[in-house]
C-alpha positions as CSV (number, residue, x, y, z in Angstrom):
1,X,134.0,97.3,101.3
2,X,134.7,96.5,104.9
3,X,137.8,98.1,106.5
4,X,140.1,96.1,108.8
5,X,140.6,97.6,112.3
6,X,143.6,97.3,114.6
7,X,144.2,93.8,115.8
8,X,142.4,92.4,118.9
9,X,144.1,90.2,121.5
10,X,145.0,86.7,120.5
11,X,142.1,85.3,122.7
12,X,139.6,87.5,121.0
13,X,140.8,86.6,117.5
14,X,140.7,82.9,118.4
15,X,137.0,83.1,119.5
16,X,135.6,85.7,117.2
17,X,137.8,86.4,114.2
18,X,137.8,83.0,112.4
19,X,135.7,83.2,109.2
20,X,135.1,79.4,109.4
21,X,132.9,80.0,112.5
22,X,130.4,82.0,110.5
23,X,130.5,80.4,107.1
24,X,128.9,77.9,106.7
25,X,126.5,79.0,109.4
26,X,123.5,76.6,108.9
27,X,122.9,73.4,107.0
28,X,119.2,74.0,106.9
29,X,119.5,77.5,105.7
30,X,122.6,77.7,103.4
31,X,123.0,81.4,103.4
32,X,126.5,82.9,103.1
33,X,127.7,84.8,106.1
34,X,131.1,85.7,104.6
35,X,130.3,89.4,104.9
36,X,129.8,89.2,108.7
37,X,133.6,89.7,109.2
38,X,135.7,91.7,109.6
39,X,134.7,93.9,112.6
40,X,134.2,97.6,111.8
41,X,136.0,100.4,113.6
42,X,132.8,101.4,115.4
43,X,131.7,98.0,116.4
44,X,131.4,97.6,120.2
45,X,133.3,94.6,121.6
46,X,134.6,93.4,125.0
47,X,138.2,92.3,124.6
48,X,138.6,91.2,128.2
49,X,140.9,88.3,129.0
50,X,138.9,87.0,132.0
51,X,135.7,87.0,129.9
52,X,137.4,85.4,126.9
53,X,139.0,82.8,129.2
54,X,135.6,81.9,130.7
55,X,134.0,81.6,127.2
56,X,136.8,79.5,125.9
57,X,136.6,77.2,129.0
58,X,132.9,76.7,128.5
59,X,133.4,76.0,124.8
60,X,135.9,73.3,125.7
61,X,134.0,71.8,128.6
62,X,130.3,72.5,129.0
63,X,129.4,72.3,132.6
64,X,127.5,74.1,135.3
65,X,130.8,75.5,136.7
66,X,131.9,76.9,133.3
67,X,128.4,78.4,132.8
68,X,128.6,80.1,136.2
69,X,132.0,81.5,135.3
70,X,130.7,82.9,132.1
71,X,127.8,84.6,133.9
72,X,130.2,86.1,136.5
73,X,132.4,87.4,133.7
74,X,129.4,89.0,131.9
75,X,128.5,90.7,135.2
76,X,132.1,91.9,135.8
77,X,132.2,93.3,132.2
78,X,128.9,95.1,132.6
79,X,127.0,92.9,130.2
80,X,124.6,91.7,132.9
81,X,123.0,93.4,135.9
82,X,123.8,91.8,139.3
83,X,120.1,90.7,139.8
84,X,120.1,89.1,136.3
85,X,123.4,87.4,137.0
86,X,122.2,86.1,140.4
87,X,118.9,84.8,138.9
88,X,120.8,83.0,136.1
89,X,123.2,81.3,138.5
90,X,120.3,80.1,140.7
91,X,118.9,78.1,137.7
92,X,122.2,77.3,136.0
93,X,121.5,73.6,136.3
94,X,118.6,73.9,133.9
95,X,120.8,74.9,131.0
96,X,122.3,72.7,128.5
97,X,123.4,73.6,125.0
98,X,120.8,76.3,125.1
99,X,123.2,78.3,127.2
100,X,124.9,79.3,123.9
101,X,121.6,81.0,122.9
102,X,121.7,82.9,126.2
103,X,125.3,84.0,125.5
104,X,124.2,85.3,122.1
105,X,121.3,87.1,123.6
106,X,123.5,88.9,126.1
107,X,125.7,90.2,123.3
108,X,122.7,91.1,121.1
109,X,121.2,93.1,124.0
110,X,124.5,95.0,124.2
111,X,124.5,95.8,120.5
112,X,127.4,93.4,119.8
113,X,125.8,91.5,117.0
114,X,128.8,89.8,115.5
115,X,129.7,88.4,118.9
116,X,126.0,87.3,119.3
117,X,126.1,85.5,116.0
118,X,129.2,83.6,117.1
119,X,127.3,82.0,120.0
120,X,124.1,81.6,118.1
121,X,126.2,79.6,115.7
122,X,127.1,77.1,118.4
123,X,123.4,76.6,119.3
124,X,122.4,76.2,115.7
125,X,125.1,73.6,115.1
126,X,123.7,71.6,118.1
127,X,120.1,71.9,116.9
128,X,120.9,70.7,113.4
129,X,123.2,67.9,114.5
130,X,120.8,66.7,117.0
131,X,117.2,67.5,115.9
132,X,115.7,65.4,118.6
133,X,117.4,67.3,121.4
134,X,114.1,68.7,122.5
135,X,115.4,72.2,122.4
136,X,113.5,75.2,121.0
137,X,114.5,75.3,117.3
138,X,112.7,78.4,116.3
139,X,113.7,81.5,118.4
140,X,117.4,81.3,117.7
141,X,116.8,81.5,113.9
142,X,114.8,84.6,114.3
143,X,117.5,86.1,116.5
144,X,120.1,85.4,113.8
145,X,117.9,87.2,111.3
146,X,117.7,90.2,113.5
147,X,121.5,90.3,114.0
148,X,122.0,90.3,110.2
149,X,119.5,93.2,109.8
150,X,121.1,95.1,112.7
151,X,124.5,94.7,111.0
152,X,123.2,96.2,107.8
153,X,123.6,93.0,105.9
154,X,120.2,93.4,104.3
155,X,120.6,90.8,101.4
156,X,121.7,88.2,103.9
157,X,118.9,89.0,106.3
158,X,116.3,88.8,103.5
159,X,117.6,85.5,102.2
160,X,117.8,84.0,105.8
161,X,114.4,85.1,106.8
162,X,112.8,83.9,103.6
163,X,114.5,80.5,104.1
164,X,113.3,80.3,107.7
165,X,109.7,81.3,106.9
166,X,109.2,79.0,104.0
167,X,105.8,78.9,102.2
168,X,103.5,79.6,105.2
169,X,103.3,83.4,104.8
170,X,102.2,82.9,101.2
171,X,99.4,80.6,102.2
172,X,98.5,82.9,105.1
173,X,98.3,85.9,102.7
174,X,96.0,84.0,100.4
175,X,93.7,82.9,103.3
176,X,93.5,86.4,104.6
177,X,92.8,87.8,101.2
178,X,89.8,85.4,100.9
179,X,88.5,86.4,104.3
180,X,89.0,90.1,103.6
181,X,87.1,89.9,100.4
182,X,84.0,88.4,102.2
183,X,84.5,90.8,105.1
184,X,84.5,93.9,102.9
185,X,81.4,92.7,101.2
186,X,79.8,92.5,104.7
187,X,81.1,95.9,105.7
188,X,83.9,94.6,108.0
189,X,87.4,93.5,108.2
190,X,89.7,91.0,109.9
191,X,90.2,92.2,113.5
192,X,92.5,89.6,115.1
193,X,94.6,86.6,113.8
194,X,95.5,84.0,116.5
195,X,97.8,81.1,115.7
196,X,98.9,78.2,117.9
197,X,100.6,75.1,116.4
198,X,98.3,73.9,113.5
199,X,95.3,76.0,114.5
200,X,94.4,79.5,113.3
201,X,91.5,81.6,114.4
202,X,90.3,84.7,112.6
203,X,88.1,87.2,114.3
204,X,86.2,89.1,111.6
205,X,83.7,92.0,111.9
206,X,80.6,92.5,109.8
207,X,77.4,94.6,109.8
208,X,75.3,91.5,110.0
209,X,77.5,88.9,111.6
210,X,74.9,86.1,111.5
211,X,74.5,86.5,107.8
212,X,78.2,86.8,107.1
213,X,78.8,83.6,109.1
214,X,77.0,81.7,106.4
215,X,80.1,82.1,104.2
216,X,82.3,80.3,106.7
217,X,81.9,76.8,105.2
218,X,82.7,78.1,101.8
219,X,85.7,80.0,103.1
220,X,87.1,77.1,105.0
221,X,86.8,74.8,102.0
222,X,88.7,77.3,99.8
223,X,91.4,77.9,102.5
224,X,92.0,74.2,103.1
225,X,93.3,74.0,99.6
226,X,96.2,76.2,100.6
227,X,96.7,75.0,104.1
228,X,95.5,71.4,104.1
229,X,97.0,70.6,107.5
230,X,95.7,73.7,109.3
231,X,92.6,73.8,111.5
232,X,90.8,77.1,110.7
233,X,88.3,78.9,112.8
234,X,86.4,82.0,111.8
235,X,84.5,84.1,114.5
236,X,82.2,86.8,113.2
237,X,81.5,89.8,115.4
238,X,79.4,92.9,115.0
239,X,81.2,95.8,113.4
240,X,80.3,97.9,116.5
241,X,82.4,95.6,118.7
242,X,85.5,97.7,119.8
243,X,88.6,96.7,117.9
244,X,91.4,95.3,120.0
245,X,94.5,97.5,120.3
246,X,97.9,96.4,118.9
247,X,100.0,95.2,121.8
248,X,102.9,97.5,122.6
249,X,105.4,94.6,122.7
250,X,103.7,92.5,120.1
251,X,103.5,92.4,116.3
252,X,103.4,96.1,115.3
253,X,101.3,96.0,112.1
254,X,98.1,94.3,113.2
255,X,96.6,92.4,116.1
256,X,98.2,89.0,115.6
257,X,98.9,86.6,118.4
258,X,101.2,83.8,117.4
259,X,103.2,81.7,119.8
260,X,105.7,80.7,117.1
261,X,108.7,82.8,115.8
262,X,106.9,83.6,112.5
263,X,106.0,87.2,113.5
264,X,109.7,87.9,114.4
265,X,110.8,86.4,111.0
266,X,108.3,88.6,109.2
267,X,109.4,91.7,111.0
268,X,113.1,90.9,110.2
269,X,112.2,90.4,106.6
270,X,110.1,93.5,106.3
271,X,112.6,95.8,107.9
272,X,115.6,94.3,106.0
273,X,113.6,94.7,102.8
274,X,113.0,98.4,103.6
275,X,116.7,98.8,104.3
276,X,117.7,97.1,101.1
277,X,115.2,99.1,99.1
278,X,116.5,102.4,100.5
279,X,120.0,101.3,99.5
280,X,118.9,100.4,96.0
281,X,117.1,103.8,95.6
282,X,120.3,105.6,96.6
283,X,122.1,103.8,93.8
284,X,119.4,104.5,91.3
285,X,117.9,101.0,91.1
286,X,114.3,102.2,91.6
287,X,112.6,99.3,89.7
288,X,114.4,96.7,91.8
289,X,113.6,98.5,95.0
290,X,109.9,98.7,94.0
291,X,109.8,94.9,93.3
292,X,111.2,94.2,96.8
293,X,108.7,96.5,98.5
294,X,105.8,94.9,96.7
295,X,106.9,91.6,97.9
296,X,107.0,92.9,101.5
297,X,103.5,94.5,100.9
298,X,102.2,91.1,99.9
299,X,103.7,89.6,103.1
300,X,102.1,92.3,105.3
301,X,99.6,94.6,103.7
302,X,99.2,96.6,106.9
303,X,102.9,97.6,107.1
304,X,102.8,101.4,106.7
305,X,106.6,101.6,106.5
306,X,106.3,99.6,103.2
307,X,103.3,101.4,101.8
308,X,104.9,104.8,102.5
309,X,108.1,103.8,100.6
310,X,106.1,102.6,97.6
311,X,104.2,105.8,97.5
312,X,107.4,107.9,97.6
313,X,108.9,106.1,94.6
314,X,108.7,107.7,91.2
């Protein structure tokens, strides 16, 4: 059970301590955020009147001037470096409602995840009330999922991420299982998965790539049943071809290049599932923990953090 901490200033409570701000959070993903509040004794916050005044002014009147004032306040409070603040102010006229996403990002980078959620909520509200705004409607949802995970709200992070992901990972898992089956028969494996919009390309190794490529029409026909609106490409390469390395800042479990936010959602879901499974094991609910981990293993078979937990269970 969360413990209340000493009161914040009136300005801080007005901006950050109203439960109605967080719940409901999204119309598209009706996950309860009731456990986000209250703040915990160890939660970092910036209860600065100049900062709060700048944020309240921008919430009341969204303009370039109020955005500049917020950036200046972030710099003065140590939330932004001077170079970053100067760069932001030089392009302040390019921002609209997406400035709320930036505000959330500033707080998330500082480890202030409840404060980050408060401003992500403003951006989500705009996106969902005006779906034709032309603003990016993916990245903020993944950022919300990460905040929930970072706050230790694992059930909420799992439910949120699953709702955001939808059915695509299930279809992807089936497609990759089909390709892996043929690849293993040919002595190879999937090397790279690349996704862009409705196109997916698999690079697959084999001892005899020319012979293995003869299975491509059959594989495509089977995969189309699961992803009828996806364009699928399969490139076969010799098994001696050097395997590409996992990118340091990319998806950590396999070489997967995806311009969408799906990899971030998957990582949020996998890490939150591991956190929830650990909590269940501590309470003696081993069977439920194992069920959750098997779900995560289906989502990402290459996730060693999931496999290691499954092996460690009795």
